[in-house]
C-alpha positions in Angstrom: 0.0 0.0 0.0 3.0 2.2 0.1 4.3 4.7 2.7 2.1 7.5 4.1 2.9 11.1 5.0 2.5 12.5 8.5 -1.2 12.8 9.4 -2.0 10.4 6.6 -3.6 7.0 7.2 -5.3 4.2 5.4 -8.5 4.6 7.4 -9.8 7.0 10.0 -12.4 5.7 12.5 -14.7 8.2 14.2 -16.0 7.1 17.6 -14.3 5.7 20.7 -17.0 3.3 21.8 -16.8 -0.5 21.6 -17.7 -0.5 17.9 -15.0 2.1 16.9 -12.5 0.3 19.1 -13.3 -3.0 17.4 -13.0 -1.5 14.0 -9.6 0.1 14.9 -8.4 -3.3 16.2 -9.6 -5.3 13.2 -8.2 -2.8 10.7 -4.8 -2.6 12.5 -4.6 -6.4 12.7 -5.0 -6.5 8.9 -2.0 -4.2 8.4 -3.7 -0.9 7.9 -2.5 2.4 9.3 -5.3 3.5 11.5 -6.4 6.6 13.4 -9.3 6.6 15.8 -10.7 9.9 16.9 -13.1 10.3 19.9 -14.8 13.6 21.0 -14.7 12.8 24.7 -13.1 9.8 26.5 -13.4 6.2 25.4 -16.8 4.6 26.3 -18.3 8.1 26.8 -21.6 7.1 25.0 -23.8 4.0 25.0 -20.8 1.7 25.4 -20.3 3.1 29.0 -24.0 3.5 29.7 -25.6 0.0 29.4 -26.4 -2.8 31.8 -23.3 -4.9 31.0 -25.3 -7.9 29.8 -23.6 -10.4 27.6 -26.7 -11.5 25.6 -27.2 -15.1 24.7 -29.6 -13.7 22.1 -32.6 -15.2 23.9 -34.2 -11.7 24.3 -34.5 -11.5 20.5 -35.2 -15.1 19.7 -39.0 -14.6 19.1 -39.0 -11.2 17.5 -35.6 -11.1 15.6 -34.1 -14.6 15.2 -31.4 -13.4 12.8 -30.1 -11.0 15.5 -30.5 -13.8 18.2 -28.3 -16.1 16.1 -25.6 -13.4 15.8 -25.7 -12.8 19.5 -25.2 -16.4 20.5 -22.4 -16.9 18.0 -20.6 -13.7 19.3 -21.4 -14.8 22.9 -19.3 -18.0 22.4 -16.5 -16.0 20.7 -16.3 -13.5 23.5 -16.0 -16.2 26.2 -12.9 -17.3 24.4 -11.2 -14.0 23.3 -12.3 -11.7 26.2 -12.2 -14.1 29.1 -11.1 -11.4 31.6 -14.0 -9.2 30.7 -16.7 -11.9 31.2 -18.3 -13.3 34.3 -20.0 -16.6 33.7 -23.4 -16.3 35.4 -26.0 -17.9 33.2 -29.5 -16.4 33.1 -33.1 -17.0 33.9 -36.2 -15.9 32.0 -39.0 -16.0 34.6 -42.8 -15.9 34.2 -44.8 -14.3 37.0 -48.5 -14.6 37.9 -50.5 -13.1 35.0 -47.8 -13.8 32.4 -48.7 -16.2 29.6 -47.0 -19.6 30.0 -47.7 -20.3 26.3 -45.3 -17.5 25.5 -42.7 -19.3 27.6 -43.0 -22.4 25.4 -42.8 -20.3 22.2 -39.8 -18.5 23.7 -37.9 -21.7 24.5 -38.6 -23.2 21.1 -37.5 -20.0 19.3 -34.2 -20.0 21.3 -33.5 -23.7 20.4 -34.2 -23.0 16.7 -31.6 -20.2 16.7 -28.9 -22.3 18.4 -29.4 -21.0 22.0 -29.3 -23.7 24.7 -32.6 -22.8 26.5 -33.9 -25.2 29.1 -37.4 -25.0 30.7 -36.7 -25.8 34.4 -39.0 -26.2 37.4 -39.8 -23.2 39.6 -38.2 -25.1 42.5 -34.9 -25.5 40.5 -35.0 -21.9 39.5 -35.3 -20.7 43.1 -32.5 -23.1 44.2 -30.2 -21.7 41.4 -31.1 -18.0 42.2 -32.5 -17.6 45.7 -33.2 -13.8 45.1 -35.8 -14.5 42.4 -39.4 -13.8 43.2 -40.7 -17.0 44.9 -44.1 -16.5 43.2 -42.7 -17.4 39.8 -44.8 -19.8 37.7 -42.2 -20.7 35.1 -38.5 -20.4 34.3 -36.1 -20.9 31.4 -32.4 -21.2 31.8 -30.2 -19.5 29.1 -26.4 -18.9 28.6 -26.5 -15.2 29.4 -23.5 -13.7 31.2 -22.2 -10.4 32.5 -19.5 -8.4 30.7 -17.6 -5.2 31.6 -17.9 -2.7 28.7 -15.0 -0.6 30.0 -12.5 -3.5 30.1 -13.7 -4.8 26.8 -13.3 -1.4 25.0 -9.9 -0.8 26.6 -8.7 -4.3 25.6 -9.6 -3.6 22.0 -7.8 -0.2 22.1 -4.7 -1.8 23.6 -4.6 -4.4 20.9 -5.2 -1.8 18.2 -2.3 0.2 19.5 -0.1 -2.9 19.7 -0.7 -3.3 16.0 0.2 0.3 15.3 -3.1 2.2 15.5 -3.1 5.8 16.9 -5.9 6.9 19.2 -6.8 10.5 20.0 -9.4 11.5 22.5 -11.0 14.9 23.3 -11.0 15.9 19.7 -14.2 16.5 17.8 -14.5 15.8 14.1 -15.8 19.1 12.8 -15.4 18.7 9.1 -15.3 15.8 6.6 -12.8 16.6 3.8 -13.9 15.7 0.3 -12.6 15.9 -3.2 -15.4 15.7 -5.8 -17.4 12.6 -4.7 -14.7 11.1 -2.5 -13.9 11.5 1.1 -10.2 12.4 1.7 -10.0 12.9 5.5 -11.3 14.9 8.4 -10.7 18.0 10.5 -10.5 17.4 14.2 -10.8 20.2 16.8 -9.4 19.9 20.3 -10.6 21.3 23.5 -8.8 24.6 22.9 -10.2 25.1 19.4 -7.0 24.0 17.6 -7.8 22.3 14.3 -5.8 19.6 12.6 -6.3 17.9 9.3 -6.0 14.1 9.0 -6.1 12.4 5.6 -7.2 8.9 4.6 -9.0 7.4 1.5 -11.5 5.7 3.9 -13.4 7.2 6.8 -15.6 4.9 9.1 -18.4 6.6 11.0 -18.7 4.6 14.2 -20.1 7.4 16.3 -23.2 5.7 17.5 -26.2 8.0 18.0 -23.9 10.9 17.0 -23.4 9.2 13.6 -26.3 11.2 12.2 -24.3 14.4 12.8 -21.1 13.0 11.4 -22.9 11.8 8.2 -24.3 15.3 7.9 -20.8 16.8 7.8 -20.4 14.8 4.6 -23.7 16.1 3.2 -25.4 12.7 3.8 -28.8 12.2 5.5 -28.8 9.4 8.1 -31.9 9.2 10.2 -31.1 7.8 13.6 -33.6 6.8 16.2 -32.5 8.1 19.7 -34.0 5.5 22.1 -33.1 6.6 25.6 -32.9 4.0 28.3 -32.6 4.7 32.1 -31.0 2.2 34.5 -30.5 1.9 38.3 -27.4 0.6 40.2 -28.1 -1.0 43.5 -25.7 -0.9 46.5 -24.8 -4.5 46.6 -25.2 -7.6 44.5 -28.5 -9.3 45.3 -28.4 -11.8 42.4 -25.8 -14.2 41.0 -27.6 -14.9 37.7 -29.0 -12.6 35.1 -32.8 -12.4 35.7 -35.1 -11.5 32.8 -38.9 -11.3 32.6 -40.1 -13.8 30.1 -42.4 -11.6 28.0 -42.2 -9.1 25.2 -39.5 -6.6 26.1 -40.7 -3.9 28.4 -39.6 -1.5 31.2 -37.6 -2.8 34.1 -37.5 -6.4 33.0 -33.8 -7.3 33.5 -31.4 -7.4 36.5 -27.8 -8.0 35.8 -25.1 -8.8 38.4 -22.2 -6.5 37.9 -19.1 -7.0 40.1 -20.1 -6.1 43.6 -23.4 -4.4 42.6 -26.3 -5.1 40.3 -28.0 -3.1 37.5 -31.7 -2.9 36.8 -32.8 -1.8 33.3 -34.2 -0.4 31.3 -36.7 2.1 30.0 -37.0 2.9 26.3 -38.3 6.3 25.1 -37.7 8.2 21.9 -36.0 11.6 22.5 -35.4 14.4 20.0 -32.0 14.2 18.2 -31.0 17.6 19.8 -31.4 16.1 23.3 -29.1 13.1 22.9 -26.4 14.7 25.2 -28.9 15.0 28.0 -28.7 11.8 30.1 -30.5 13.2 33.2 -32.7 10.5 34.8 -36.2 11.7 35.9 -38.0 10.8 39.2 -40.7 9.1 37.1 -38.1 6.8 35.4 -36.7 5.8 38.8 -40.2 5.0 40.1 -41.1 3.0 37.1 -37.9 0.9 37.1 -38.2 0.2 40.9 -41.9 -0.8 40.6 -41.1 -3.3 37.9 -37.8 -4.4 39.4 -39.3 -5.6 42.7 -41.5 -7.9 40.7 -38.3 -9.7 39.6 -36.5 -9.6 43.0 -38.6 -8.4 45.9 -35.4 -7.7 47.9 -34.8 -4.7 45.7 -37.5 -2.8 47.7 -35.2 -2.8 50.7 -31.9 -2.4 48.8 -30.1 1.0 48.6 -30.0 2.5 45.2 -26.5 3.8 44.4 -27.2 5.9 41.4 -29.3 6.3 38.2 -27.9 6.8 34.7 -29.1 6.7 31.1 -27.8 6.0 27.6 -29.0 6.5 24.1 -29.3 3.4 21.9 -27.9 4.0 18.3 -30.9 2.6 16.4 -31.9 3.3 12.8 -35.1 5.3 12.6 -38.6 3.8 12.2 -41.7 6.0 11.9 -44.0 3.4 13.4 -42.5 2.8 16.9 -42.6 5.4 19.7 -40.4 3.3 22.1 -37.8 1.8 19.8 -38.4 -1.7 21.3 -39.7 -3.1 18.0 -36.8 -1.8 15.9 -34.3 -4.5 15.0 -31.0 -4.6 16.9 -29.5 -5.9 13.7 -26.2 -4.5 12.3 -26.4 -1.7 9.8 -23.3 -1.3 7.6 -23.7 1.4 4.9 -21.4 1.9 2.0 -22.2 5.5 1.2 -20.6 5.1 -2.3 -23.5 2.9 -3.2 -26.2 4.6 -1.3 -25.2 8.3 -1.6 -22.5 8.5 -4.2 -19.8 9.4 -1.6 -16.9 7.1 -2.0 -14.6 6.3 0.9 -17.3 6.9 3.6 -18.8 4.0 5.6 -21.2 4.0 8.5 -21.4 1.1 10.9 -24.3 1.4 13.4 -27.2 -0.4 14.9 -26.3 -3.7 16.5 -25.4 -3.8 20.2 -22.3 -4.3 22.4 -22.8 -8.1 22.1 -22.2 -8.0 18.3 -19.5 -5.3 18.2 -16.8 -7.7 16.9 -19.0 -8.9 14.1 -19.9 -5.2 13.3 -16.2 -4.4 13.2 -15.5 -7.3 10.9 -18.2 -6.3 8.4 -17.0 -2.7 8.4 -13.3 -3.7 8.1 -14.2 -6.2 5.3 -15.7 -3.2 3.4 -12.6 -1.0 4.1 -10.3 -3.7 2.8 -12.4 -4.1 -0.4 -12.1 -0.4 -1.0 -8.3 -0.5 -0.4 -7.9 -3.8 -2.3 -6.4 -5.4 0.8 -6.8 -9.2 0.9 -6.2 -10.1 4.5 -8.6 -12.3 6.4 -10.1 -11.3 9.8 -8.6 -13.0 12.8 -10.3 -11.2 15.6 -12.6 -14.2 16.4 -9.7 -16.4 17.3 -7.1 -14.0 18.7 -7.4 -13.3 22.5 -7.6 -9.7 23.6 -4.8 -8.4 25.8 -5.5 -9.7 29.3 -7.3 -12.8 28.0 -4.3 -14.8 26.9 -3.8 -18.2 28.7 -3.1 -17.4 32.3 0.3 -18.7 33.5 0.3 -21.3 36.2 0.8 -19.8 39.6 3.7 -21.2 41.6 2.3 -22.3 44.9 5.8 -23.0 46.4 6.1 -22.2 50.1 8.7 -19.5 49.4 6.3 -17.7 47.1 4.8 -14.6 48.9 1.0 -14.7 49.2 -1.0 -12.8 46.7 -2.9 -9.8 48.2 -6.6 -9.5 47.9 -6.1 -6.3 45.9 -3.9 -8.1 43.5 -6.6 -10.8 43.0 -9.2 -8.1 42.4 -6.8 -6.4 39.8 -6.3 -9.8 38.2 -10.1 -10.0 37.7 -10.1 -6.6 36.1 -7.0 -6.9 33.9 -6.4 -10.6 33.4 -2.9 -11.5 32.4 -2.0 -7.8 32.2 -1.9 -7.9 36.0 1.8 -8.8 35.6 2.4 -5.2 34.8 1.1 -4.1 38.2 4.0 -3.9 40.6 2.9 -4.3 44.2 5.9 -5.9 45.8 6.1 -3.2 48.5 3.5 -2.7 51.3 2.8 0.9 50.2 2.1 -0.2 46.7 -0.6 -2.6 48.0 -2.3 0.1 50.1 -5.9 0.5 49.0 -7.0 3.7 47.4 -10.6 2.5 46.9 -11.8 0.0 49.5 -15.1 -0.7 47.8 -13.5 -2.0 44.6 -10.1 -3.0 46.2 -8.1 -0.7 43.9 -4.5 -0.4 45.2 -1.9 2.3 44.7 -0.1 0.0 42.4 -3.2 -0.4 40.2 -3.7 3.3 40.1 -0.1 3.8 39.0 -0.5 1.1 36.3 -3.7 2.8 35.0 -2.0 6.2 34.8 1.2 4.8 33.1 -0.3 2.1 30.8 -4.0 2.9 30.3 -3.7 6.7 29.9 -5.8 7.5 33.0 -4.9 11.2 33.1 -8.0 12.1 35.1 -10.2 10.7 37.8 -13.0 10.0 35.2 -10.6 8.0 33.1 -9.3 6.3 36.2 -12.9 5.3 37.1 -13.4 3.7 33.7 -10.1 1.8 33.8 -10.2 0.5 37.4 -13.8 1.0 38.7 -12.4 3.4 41.4 -15.4 5.4 42.7 -18.0 3.0 41.3 -18.6 1.1 44.5 -20.8 1.6 47.5 -19.3 5.0 48.7 -19.4 6.5 45.1 -16.0 8.1 45.6 -16.5 9.6 49.0 -12.9 8.7 50.2 -11.1 7.2 47.2 -11.6 10.3 45.0 -9.5 12.5 47.3 -6.8 9.8 47.7 -6.6 9.3 43.9 -6.4 13.0 43.2 -3.5 13.3 45.7 -1.7 10.4 44.0 -2.1 12.1 40.6 -1.1 15.5 41.9 2.0 14.0 43.4 2.9 12.5 40.0 2.4 15.6 37.8 3.2 18.2 40.5 0.1 20.2 39.7 -2.3 20.2 42.7 -4.5 23.0 41.3 -5.3 21.0 38.2 -6.2 18.0 40.4 -8.5 20.1 42.6 -10.3 21.1 39.4 -10.5 17.5 38.3 -11.7 16.4 41.8 -14.4 19.0 41.7 -15.6 17.8 38.3 -15.5 14.1 39.4 -17.6 14.7 42.5 -20.2 16.8 40.6 -20.5 14.0 38.0 -21.0 11.4 40.8 -23.7 13.7 42.3 -25.6 13.8 39.0 -26.2 10.1 39.2 -27.0 10.2 42.9 -29.5 13.1 42.8 -32.4 11.2 41.3 -32.2 8.5 44.0 -31.3 10.8 47.0 -33.5 9.5 49.7 -32.9 7.4 52.8 -29.5 6.0 53.1 -28.4 7.3 49.8 -29.2 10.9 50.9 -27.4 10.4 54.2 -24.3 9.2 52.3 -24.5 12.1 49.9 -24.7 14.5 52.8 -21.7 12.9 54.5 -19.7 13.2 51.2 -20.7 16.9 51.0 -19.6 17.5 54.5 -16.3 15.7 54.0 -15.4 17.6 50.9 -16.8 21.0 51.9 -16.2 21.2 55.6 -13.0 19.3 55.8 -11.5 19.9 52.3 -13.0 23.3 51.6 -14.2 22.4 48.1 -17.2 24.7 48.5 -14.9 27.7 48.9 -13.4 27.2 45.5 -15.0 29.4 42.9 -15.0 28.6 39.2 -12.7 31.6 38.6 -10.2 30.1 40.9 -9.9 26.9 39.0 -7.2 26.5 36.3 -8.5 27.1 32.8 -8.0 23.7 31.1 -9.7 21.2 28.9 -12.5 18.9 30.2 -9.7 16.4 30.8 -7.9 19.0 32.9 -4.7 18.7 31.1 -2.8 21.8 30.1 -1.0 20.0 27.3 -3.0 19.2 24.1 -0.6 16.4 23.3 -1.8 14.6 26.4 -5.1 13.9 24.6 -3.3 11.3 22.5 -3.9 7.8 23.9 
């Protein structure tokens, strides 16, 4: 393919969610020079705002069997290549009094016909498998659902893309699509300070999720997306060990997913105007609706503290006949705009879901390669992601020092990459975040190797601040560690202030009872003891949203 000039690539990928990360990895593994550009941080959109379910495809077996078959195939692949991102839980689809048991039979048969191992089991067996489930259930089907961490999965794809030569830039917005005649030639990216840079490539892949409509518009192309907004609740501890689904046509509050030390209840689905896709504020009505439906699945939720509420926007392709978006296919949409719109070198990959991201990336990359006349087969289905390589056998010799609990927790998060976390000394094993058992050594690893240049990035890389206390103590400790490394305490105060306010946004819709008491304690800690309330906006350093004074630091 020949050598390329500076700022020139074979392909530019727009969007740092799981789909964009997967496309960057696949393209790089096929020998292409790749640039990925993300407006915010990785997983800023729907990839970081879902319930973490690794679908078996059962949810779609009745209504969308093609999508269900894709899900179960990718489910099996991810168990092999992304082992450190997956928790094997299995799932139950339960029927409650008033539900139609005839639908359960139809559901199970549809699953089996699409290759999903679905077993109708007795209610007694279901309760033995999952004691938290509503004891009044009248039917149950066991399916191979699982839990998956979208942050780890996305980062693993990014690390592998970079290992194969890809470049990744965050906090740069694509503000112009460059064209020559009827062909795309590159993009203009604008950083947080308004600085513009041109990047050139014969192929541009639009993997921007729900923002893909805007990106297509920059190329003069109409792409009608359907913004289906879904709200979710995180509970203060893990009440279930299996994924619990309601066995009925998809509706609100019909799934509870175990997620590390907590559990996630989802989800609503409502169409929102395209100009409101950046507003993810959860309403009191959405909280009430989810909770009312969730306690039907697991009655214990009525007495379980809610940690926070959040929402994401599904990147669905528009339909004029569906107000909720639930009847729109979750199938993959890969558009060659040369054929559809006469604009060569421009591809949109959208629709789908996190479960099928790898297949989406393969389809988009196959199209990229055809345009570039590159004949290299896809190997992403058989190549383990960084962290999921075969784990070395641990030496249990008596002279081997015991592994700390924090080290084991880090191993669960990073897989084989835990070997890069150096915690030989006691101070390295000191916990920064007790809830998630994040050590000083893991924080240092995230800063050095995973580009965690802010508390928000650190949260996405390590789960720091995502546990029961929602950052009440660990945020301050982590900010102190980061300030000690870069020698800029004022910047870290700004970052800490932004982090705490972001945590509060999710707590506010559920701020009653214990949650309100915890929020008041956090406010007192940071205001009365740390004086955060005395800091005025004008006192904070003028920096980018990532609080870094150096634009080059945005390159991942």
